[in-house]
VEXRO-375887 format. One record per residue (C-alpha): x, y, z. Coordinates in steps of 0.25 Angstrom, whole numbers, plus 5000, padded with zeros to 4 digits. Layout:
BEGIN
XYZ ...
This chain:
BEGIN
489551945077 489351815086 490551745092 490451625084 490551715071 491751785076 492451645079 492051605065 492651725058 493951715066 494151565062 493851605048 494851705048 495851615053 495551505042 495651615032 496951655037 497551515037 496951485023 497151615016 497751645003 499151614999 499751755003 499351725018 500551635019 501451755017 500651855025 501551835037 502751785031 504151835036 505151735033 504351605033 503051585025 502151465028 501251445016 500951295019 499551235016 499051355009 498551274996 499551344988 499851294974 501051384971 502151454978 501551594984 502251714978 501851824988 502651785000 503751875006 504951854998 505851855011 505351725017 506351615019 505451505022 504251465014 503251345017 502351305006 502051165010 500751095009 500151164997 499851134983 501051174975 501351084963 502351164955 503551254959 503851354948 505051444945 504951574954 504051514964 505151544975 505851654968 505351764977 505751684989 507251684987 507651685002 506851555006 507651455014 506551355017 505451315007 504451215010 503651154998 503251025004 501850955003 501451024990 501150954977 502451004970 502750914958 503451014949 504651104952 504751194939 506151174933 506251304926 506751424933 507151354946 506051344956 507051364968 508051444960 507851564969 507951494983 509451484984 509251505000 508351385002 508851285011 507551195013 506651155003 505451055005 504750994994 504250865001 502850804999 502750854984 502550784971 503950804965 504450684956 505750724950 506850814955 507550884944 508950934943 508451074943 507451074953 508251134965 509051234958 509251354966 509251284980 510751304982 510651304997 509551204999 509851115011 508551035013 507750975002 506450895005 505850814994 505150705002 503850644998 503850674983 503750584971 505150604967 505650494958 506850554951 507950654955 508750704944 510250724945 510650864949 509350884957 510150924969 511350994963 510651134966 510551094981 512051074985 511751124999 510651015002 510750955015 509450865016 508750805005 507450725007 506950634996 506150535004 504850485000 504950494985 505050404973 506550404971 507050264965 508450304960 509450414963 510350454952 511850464955 512050614955 510750654962 511550684975 512850724969 512850874973 512350874988 513650894996 512850945008 511850835009 511650785023 510350695022 509550635010 508250565012 507950465001 507050375010 505650315005 505950314990 506050204980 507650204978 507950064974 509450064971 510450124981 510950254975 512450224975 512850344966 511950444972 512350414987 513850414983 513750554979 513150594993 514250514999 515250614994 514650725002 514550645015 515050725027 515450685040 514050685045 513650605033 512350615024 511050545028 510450465018 509050405020 508650295010 507650225019 506450155012 506850144998 506850024988 508349984988 508549834988 510049814987 511349894990 512549894981 513949874987 514250024985 513050064993 513750015006 514850125005 513850235002 512950195013 514150195023 514550335019 513150385024 513150385040 511650415039 510950315030 509650245030 509350135020 508250065028 506950015022 507449965009 507049835003 508449775004 508649644997 509749565004 510249474992 511449464984 511449604979 511649654993 512849564995 513949664991 513349775000 513249665012 514649635010 515049775014 514149785027 514849775040 513849835049 514649965051 513550065045 512150085050 511550065036 511949925036 510949885046 509849965038 509749855027 508649755030 508349645020 507049655013 507349525005 507549415002 506549355011 507549275019 508349405023 507149495024 507249585037 508749555039 509749655039 510749645028 511849675038 511549535045 511349455032 512349355028 512949385015 512749245010 511249265011 511249385001 510949294989 510049324977 509049214974 509149164960 507849114953 508148994944 507348904935 507748764933 508148724919 507148634912 507248564899 506048484894 505948384883 504648384876 504148294865 503948424857 505448454857 505248574866 506548624872 506848644886 506848784893 507848814903 508048944912 509148984922 509649104929 511149144932 511449234944 512449344943 513849314946 514349334960 512949344966 512449244977 511249174972 510349064977 509548994966 508048954969 507048904959 506049004953 504849034962 505548974974 505348824970 506448714969 507148684956 506548544956 505148594956 505548694945 506048584937 504848494940 503948604936 504648634923 504648484919 503248474922 502948584913 503748524902 503048394904 501748464903 502148534890 502648404885 501348344887 500548454881 501448444868 501348294867 499848304868 499748414857 500748334848 499848204850 498648284846 499348334834 499848204830 498548134831 497848244823 498848224812 498648074811 497148094811 497248194800 498148104792 497247984793 496048074790 496748134778 497147994772 495747934774 495048054767 496048044755 495847894753 494347924753 494448034742 495247944733 494347814733 493547794719 492047834720 491047724717 490647724702 489247774699 489247724684 488247624679 488747474680 489247434666 489747304670 489347194660 488547074665 488546944657 487146904652 486746764654 485646724645 485346604652 485046464646 
C-alpha cells in the first residue's frame, strides 16, 4: 500500500469518527457529553444516565417532547441553543425530571410564546437564556416554577408589552436583560414587583434599544430603586408627556443622564436632564374656522381642536402654515365653489327660460285654424251690362 493511500485512509477514519452516528457523542462520556453539531433532530436516548452536563447546540431539533430528558435526571447544565425549537410540549412536563438543573440555554431558537407551564420542574434553575428567539408573549405564571432564578436573558425578541404579574415570583433574581425588544410602554407594574425583591446589591435591569417614547411620573421612583439600570437607545419624545417625570429629576441617579431626546426636532439630541421644563410642550394642530356664504345658501363649515386640561400646548396651523394662509386658502376654495354653483344655476335658469318660450311657441302654432280647403261658395253679383 502506497504512502499516499495510507494517509488518505487515516484522514478518512478521522472524518468518520467526527461525523459518525448519534451514539458517537456518548462513546466517551463520563459526566459531560458534547453532542453539538451532530445533525440531530431529537434528543439522543442512548447517553450515560449519570451525566451532569449535556450540550446539544447547533443541531436541528424542532420539538421538545415529554420524557426527552427523563433518563438524565441528574443534569445540572443543559445547552439547547442554536437549534430550531418552536414547540415545548406542554403535556407531561418536558423538564419535570430535571429538578437539579441550574443552567438552561434555549437561545437562538424559534420560540414565540412562553406558557405558564413551560418550565415546571425546574425548581433550582438559576440561569435561563432565551435570547434571539421570536418571543412576543409571556404568560403570567411562566416563571412561577423557577423561584431560584438569578439571571434571565430575554434580549433580541419581539416583546412589546409585559403583564403586571410576570416577574411576581422571582425573589432571587439579580439580573434581567430585556434589551433589543419592541417594548413601547414602560412596564410600571411588572418592575414594581421586582423592586420588592431588591437586595443591597440591587437587581440589574437592561431595557436598552426598545421602543419606549415617554416615561410616567411613577417610573422615576421605580428606576431609582435599581442601581444598575439601562434605558438608553429608546426614541424618547421630550414633550408635555414627559413633564411630570422631568419635574422629579435632580441629577442624583445615573439613569437620568441616559435619556436622550429623539424628538421633537428642536430638542433632538439633547439630554432630558438639561432641557428646560418650559420647552416640554405638545404641539397642537388647529384649523381656522371658516364660514362661507354662497349664493346657493351653502352653510359654512368650522373645525377646532381643544387641548387636554393642564397640558402645555403650542398652537400651529395644520401642515405648518400660518393661520392667515389657512384662512385665505379656505376662502379661495369657498369662492371657487360659489362660482361653480353660480355658473350651474345660470345654465339651469337659461335652459328653463328657453324651454318655456319654446313650449309656448309650439302651443300657439298647434291651436291656430288650418286654411280651408272647401270650394269657394261666395256669391258674386252678375252684371248683365247695358
